[in-house]
N, C-alpha and C positions, 0 to 999 in steps of 0.2 A: 251371114254376118258381113262378108266382103261386099255382097250386093247392096246391103243397107248403107255401108260406108260410101260406096260408089254413087248411090242415089243421092245421099245427102251432100256429097261433094259436088255432084253435077248440079244440084239445086243451088248450091252456094255460088258457083261460077256463073250459072245462068242469071241469077238475081243480080250478081255483080255487074254483068254485062248490061243488064237493063238500067241499073243505076248509073253506069257510065254514060249511057245515051241520054237519060233524063237529066243528069246533072249538067251536061254540056248544053242542052236546050235551055235549062233554067238560067245558066250563066248568061246566055244571049238575051233571053227575055228580060232578065233583071237589068242588064246593061241598057237595053233599049228603054225600059221604063224609067230608070233613073236619069237617063240622058234627056228624056222628054221633060222631066221635072226640073233639072238643074241646068241644062244647056251648056255644060262645061265638062269635058271629058276627064280632066284630071280630078275634078271633084267626084265624078262618078267612080273613077278608079279607086280613090281613097275610101269611099263608102263601101265599095265591093270588098276591098281588102279588109276593112273593119268587120264587115258582116261575116266573112269567112276566116277571121283570125283564129278562132279556136281550132278549126280544122287544119289551118296552116301550122299551128303549134304542134299538133299531134303528128302531122306529116313530117316536119323537119326534125323533130325529136326522134322519130322512128329511124330516119336516115342516120342521125347522130349516134344513137345507141347501137344500131346495127354495125356501124363502122367501128365503134369502140370494142364491141364484143368480138369482132373479126380481126382485131389488132391492126386496123387501118388508121394511121394518124389523121386526125381531123385538123385541118388548117384554119377553117373559118366556118362559123354558123351564124346565119341571119334568120331571125324569127319574124321581124317586122318588115313590111313591104318597102321596096325602094324603086325609084324610077331609074332605068338605065336605057339609054338610046331610045327615048320616047316610048318605052315599054314598061309595064308594071310587072315586077317579080315579087310574088307573094312571100317567098322565102328562099333560102339557099344554104346548102351544106357542101363545103369544099373539103375533100379528103384525098389522101394519096392512094391511087389505085395500084394494086399489086398484080392482080390476075383477074381474068374475066369472070370466074365463078363468084368470087367475093364481090365483084362489081355488080353482078346480077342480084345477089342477096341484099346488098345495100340499096340497090335501085328499087326493088319491090317491097322493101320494108314498110313503107307507109300503108300498103294494103293490109298487112298483118297487124300493124299498129292500130288501125281502125277496127279490125276484128277484135283485138284485145280490148279496146275501149268498149265495144258492144258487149263483150263477155263480162266485163267488170260491172256494167249496168245490170246484166242478167244475174250474175252471181250474188250481188248484194241487193237484188230486188229493188233497185232504185226507180225503175219505171215499168209499168205505171204505178203511181202511188195515190194516196188520198189527198195529197197536197196539190192544188190546182197550179199554184205558182211554180212548184218544182216540175210538174209535168210540162208546162209551157217552156221552161228553161231547158229541159232535157230534149224536148222535141226540136228546139232550135239547135242544140248541140249535135243531135243525131243528123240533122240536115247539114250542118256546117262540116262535120267530120266526114260524112259519106260523100259530100260533094268534091272533096279534095283527097280522097283516099287512093286515087290512082296516080301512078307515077307519070312524070313528064317524059317526052321523047328523049331528052338528054339522060334521064335516069335509066332508060331501057336500051341504051346503045348496045350492051353486050348480051341482051336476052335472046337475040336472034340465034345465038349458038345453042341455046337451051331448049327452045320451043320444039324442034323435031324430036329430041330425046323424051320430053314430057309426053308428047302425043303418042310416041311408040310405046312407052311404058304403060300408058292408060289403055291403049288398044290390047296389049298383051294381057293385062290384068282382067280386062272386060271379057276377052275371048276365053281364056283358060281358067279363070276363076280359081286361082291357087288357094289351097287350104293351108293357112299359116299354122294351124293347130298341129300339123305334122312335125313342126320344128320343136314342139314342146317348150315354147318360150315362156319363162316365168312371168306371171302376172299379165299374160297376153290378153286375156278376157277383160281384165280391169282396164288395160290401156284402150282396148276397142270401145268399152263402155264409156270411158272418159271422153274419147273422141266423138262418139255419138252424142253424148250430153253436150259437148262443146258446139258441135255442128248444129244441133237442134236449136239451141239458143241463138247462135249467130244467124241462122236462117230466119228466125223470127224477127230479129232486128233489121236484117236486110229487107225483109218483106215490109216491115214498118217504114223503112227508109223509102221504099218504092211508093208507098201510099202518100207519104209526106211530099215527095217530089212531084207526084201526079197532081196532088191538091194544089201545090204552089204553082205548078205549070199552068193549071186552069185559071188561077187567080191572075197570074202575070199576063196570060193571053187576053183575058177579059179587060184588064186595065190598059193594056197596049192597044187593044181594038178601040177603046173609048178615047 
């Protein structure tokens, strides 16, 4: 049972790493393509911010709700992009930091916000559907949300303190394979079954995101070559 959860979790993080790489490449390819068409960088930035606006909304709202839940006062939230110092910022949430642990949780919230978005699609069986227009719209949303599901460097300032602990815990669980059933936790099997259900659906949508990113990467590459 533990091995299955470890396997599903490993698949999740592996696919996430692949999406991180592909999304960065697609950002670059899309930027080059739009710059060839419009020849004006600010126009290109505006179009890119518009294309990824649904993902930006999910990203910033994830920061916002995580800060609220963790009792961190939110000073400012920006959903729509702005130019600052000749740079485009897709969104921004300014909150009062109290400690590094809550800072980490707020920083990584967009990743889990995107996973929740994918789970909602799976839970309500919205995609795939028999409606072609809905399928196209949801493919676009999956692409936009998965492209900006990763936190920025500024969001992850405090995570350096947590990475060694996570790695150590994962190694301990992998080596010793603890049997949680020995603790006779109530509803433990239901919790594990629910986690497996969640991870299976999430991994499906992450795999779908990879396919979408690969397809668009090929299209962008062909158009840029021409």
